[in-house]
N, C-alpha and C positions, 0 to 999 in steps of 0.2 A: 262117350269118353273120348277126348281126342288122342289120335295116334301121336307117339313121341319120336323125337330123333335126337341123335348125338350132335353137339355143336360146341365149337372152341368160342367162348365168350370173353371179349375184353370188358372187364368189369371196373378196372381201374388202371389209370395209366402209369407206366413204368413198373408194373407187375406182370408174372406171367398169365397166359390165357387161362381160363377156367373151363375145364370139359365138363359140360351139363347135359341134362336131358330136357329139352324144351319141346312144346308142340310143334308138330309140322304145320306150316302156315298155309293159307288157303289163298289161292290166286284171286285177285279181283278182275273187273272188266280190263281187257286189254292185256292181262298179264297170264303167265305160265308158271307152272311148279315144274321145276328141273331137278332130277335126281341127280346129283353132284357125283361124277365118277373121278374126276381130277381137279385139285386146286393148287395152283402154283404158289410159292413162297417167294417173295420179292424184298429187297432192302427196304423198301417203302413200307412193308409190314413192320419193320423195326421203328421206323420213324413214327408209323401209327401208334405202335405200342407205347412209345416213350412220349407221346404227347406233341409231336413236332408237326402235326397237321391240323389246323386251328379249326377246320369244319366238321371233323370228327366229334362225335358226342357219344359217351358210354352211359349205359352198358350196350353193347352192339357186337355183331359177329363181323369180323374182317374177313378178307380174301377177295381179291379183285381179278384172279386168272382162273377161268372156270370153263369146264367142258363137261357135258353129261347128256342125259337121255330126258326127254320130255315125258313127265308123268301125269298132268291134267293141265286142261286148257281153261283158261277163265273165260266169262262172257265175251262174246264179239271176236273172239281169235279164230281166224278161219285159215290164215295161212300156212300153218303148221299142224302136224298131227302128233298124236301120242305114241310115244315109241321112236320119235325122230332123234338123230344124234345131232348134236349142237355144240357149238363154240359161243359163249356168251361174251359180247362186247362189254366194255366197262361203262362207257358214257351215255345217260339218259340225258337227250339234248331236246331242245324247244322246237328246232326247225323254223324259227321265225325271226330270230335275230340278225343282225347284219352279218355276223360272222358265219352263222349256219347257212345263210343265203349266199355268202361267197364261197362255199365249198370247204369252210373250216370249222366244221361242227364239233371237231374235237376241243375248239376253244369256245364253245358255245358260251353266252354269258349266263345262262341259266341253267347250265348242265348240273346234274346230280349224277354222282359215280356209285357203282355198285362196289360194294367193299369199302367204302369211304363214308358217303352220307346216308348211306341205306345198307342193310344187311348183305353181306357177301359170301362167300363159298367156303368157307371153313366150317361147313355144317353139311349134313347129309342130303337136305333138300332146301332149295332156295326158289324164292319167288322173284321173278324178274318180268320187266315188260317185254312185250312181243317184239319191239323194235330192236331189242339187243340180240336177238337170236341169228346165228349164221350156220345153215347146215353145213355138215361136214360128213363125207363118205364113210359107211359103216366100217369099214376095215381099217381106219385111222384109228390107233390106240387112244381113247379119250384122256387117259392120264398123261399123254404126253402132248396132245393137242391143246390141252387147258393153258399152256404158256403162250400159244399164239397170239391173243388179244394183246399182250404186253411185251414180254422179252422178245419175241419174233417181230411183231408189227411195230413196235416202237422202233427197234434198230433199222428196220426196213424204211420206215418213215424218215429216220435220221440220215441214213445213208442215200436214199433215192431223192427225197423231196428237200430237205434242209441241206444236206451236203452236195447235192445234185452230181453225185459220183457218175463218172462216165468212163468209158474204155479207155484204157492206158493211164488213168490217174494213179498216182501213189499216195496212198493214205496210211495212216498210222491209227491203229485203235488202242488207245492209252488205258490198259485196264483188261487183261486177259480174264476171263471168267464167264459168269452166267450169259450176260449180255453180249460180251465181246465175241463169243464162240458163235452166238447167232448172227452178229454182224459180220463176222468173216465169210459166212456163206452168202450173205445178200450182197456183199461187195465183190465178190468172185463172180456171182451171178450177172453183176453189172460190167464186169470186165476189168476191174481195178487190180493193181499191184498192191497186196496187202502186207503191212507190217503190223505185228502185234507186240506190245510190250507189257511185262508184267513182272512181279517178284516170286511167283510160285511156279516152278518148273512143271508141275503137273497140269496147270491150266495152259501153259504155254505149249506143251506136247499136244493137249486136246485141241489147241487152235490150229497147230499144225496139222493134225490129222484132217481137220475139217477144210483146209485149204490155204491157210496162210502161207505167203510166200517166204518170210523171215519173221522169226520170233527173237525178241531181245529181252534177256534176262537183267533187269535194271540193278539187281544185287551184284552182278558180277561185270556188267558192261556200262559204259557211259552212254545214255540215250541219245544226247544230241551228237554225239561223235559218230554213233553209228547209223543215225538217220543222214547225216550229212554224207557219210560216205555210200549209203544206199541210194541217194539222189544226187550223187556228183556235185554237191555242194549247193544244190538248188533249194532244196527243202520241200516239205510236202505239199501236195495240192489240197488235201484235207486233212484234219485230225480231229478224231473222236474222242473226247475227254469222258470216260465212264466213271471217273473218281469224284472230281470236282473239290479239290483242295487249292486253297489259295496260293500255297507256296510252289504249286506246280503248274498253274495256268500260264503265268507269264513265261515260264520256261518253253512249255508247248508253243506258245505263240511266236517263239523266236525259231521255232523249227519249220515255220511255214514258209512257203515261197511268198514273194509279192502277190497280191490278190488272192492268197490263200483264205481258207475257211477253217476256223476252230469251233467245232460244234459241241456244245455242252449238254451232256446227259446226266451225268452224275452230279450230286449236290450235297457233298458232306459239309463244306463250310457255307456260311450264309452270305459273305461277301468276297469279292476277288478285285484284284487290280492287275492292270497291264500297262506295258509301257506305250505312252501315247504316240510317240514317233512311230512306232511299229504300225500303229492303226492308220495314222494319217497319211504318213509319207509313203508308205507301201501298200496302203488300200486294203489291209487285212480286216476279216470279218469275223464276229464273234456272234454266233447263231444258237439260239435256244431249241430244245426239243421238248414237246409235251405230248405223249401218248402217240396216237396215230389217227387217221381218217378212217371213215367206213371203208372206203375204198382201198386203203392199205390193208386192213384186215381180210377184206374179201380176196385180195390179190394173194396175200400170204396163205390163206388157206388154199387156194388152187396150187400154189407152187408147193405146198406140203403134200397135197394129194398127188402133183406130178413127180414126187421125189426130189425136186429142186432144192427144196430147204428141208432140212430134218430137225425138229425141235430136240435139242440136246438136254436131256434129263441126268443129272449125276446120281440122284438117290430118291427112292420113294419112300414115304412114311405112311404109317397108318395115322388115323386122327388123333389117337391117345398119344402120339409121340410128337406133337406139333410144337411143343416147348423145347423138345430136344433138337429138332430141326431147326427152329430159330436161334438157338443158341450156336448150332453149328454155322449158321449164316452170319451171325454177329462175330463169330471169331474167325471168319474168312476160311473155314475148313471146306467149304463146298467148291468143288472144282467146276461145276456147273449149276443149272437151276435145279432145285429140290422140290418136290411136290407132294401134296397129301394126295395119296391114292387111295379112295374108298373101294377099289377092286381088290386090295390086299386083305387077307385075313387078318383078324385082330390079333395084335401082340407081334405081328412079324417084324 
């Protein structure tokens, strides 16, 4: 008789996840079975639940931020050992397409994603390909390390690679919260002067605690006016938009200095418009962000181990409270990242 585990299954779009007992899967050749210790909750989980990601097919188990302990090795796996602590990358890539060969494996034309096109981490045990494993030091809490593959590394990729932030740059993180707080740490590490805006004072306070130079409460202050004061009328070098609303993108674009970059990370609206002259005459750029590279993930793990970056967790939930956690995320009640912690006693 097969051993069973608890899993949060998405059985129907726009419905709560169903907590079920399902068989623990067996790893195939080149795969490992990971005992999940931490599983991060992301706004993308809401998009998935609501049927906004066309490649997701139900029923399946979502969850794309994962850290845990190797439980079982599949045939042919030799680079890892049972008991090893690991962070699990999201992308399973081909390594052969033009983008993989160009060092942009996160844009692989044939990628399959854990927690999207295959079962993810909102379950007690998860089978993943060996290539997605990244070792992490045993003393790093796994129910915090689980957000490194997305919340931490995605912001690191946005700031270091796409925004090309350097020492002395004046940057705005538009949208305090789960990603924004991770981004503050990365930007300060790279030497930027960091401004953070938002509508929730608790999120702004947390951003300040993690190193933001200035926080702007847009319920009480005019963002454009404050940015122009802070930059002596010049505008920001880079702005990171973590919201993605059409009615705010053009306003942000006008807060950039000539040659400035608007880096788009959030995507609440499907389309957006900006002023054509701001783009052509002032050579401003709009740049997208999709996930992170393997190199970003490896570097972020090292920075976490060195204490340079700290994955900021607002709240931990047991698996049986996952729908409660998602509801808090949907209502913008989470100050930072929330995670499912399998280290918590049931009912806590």
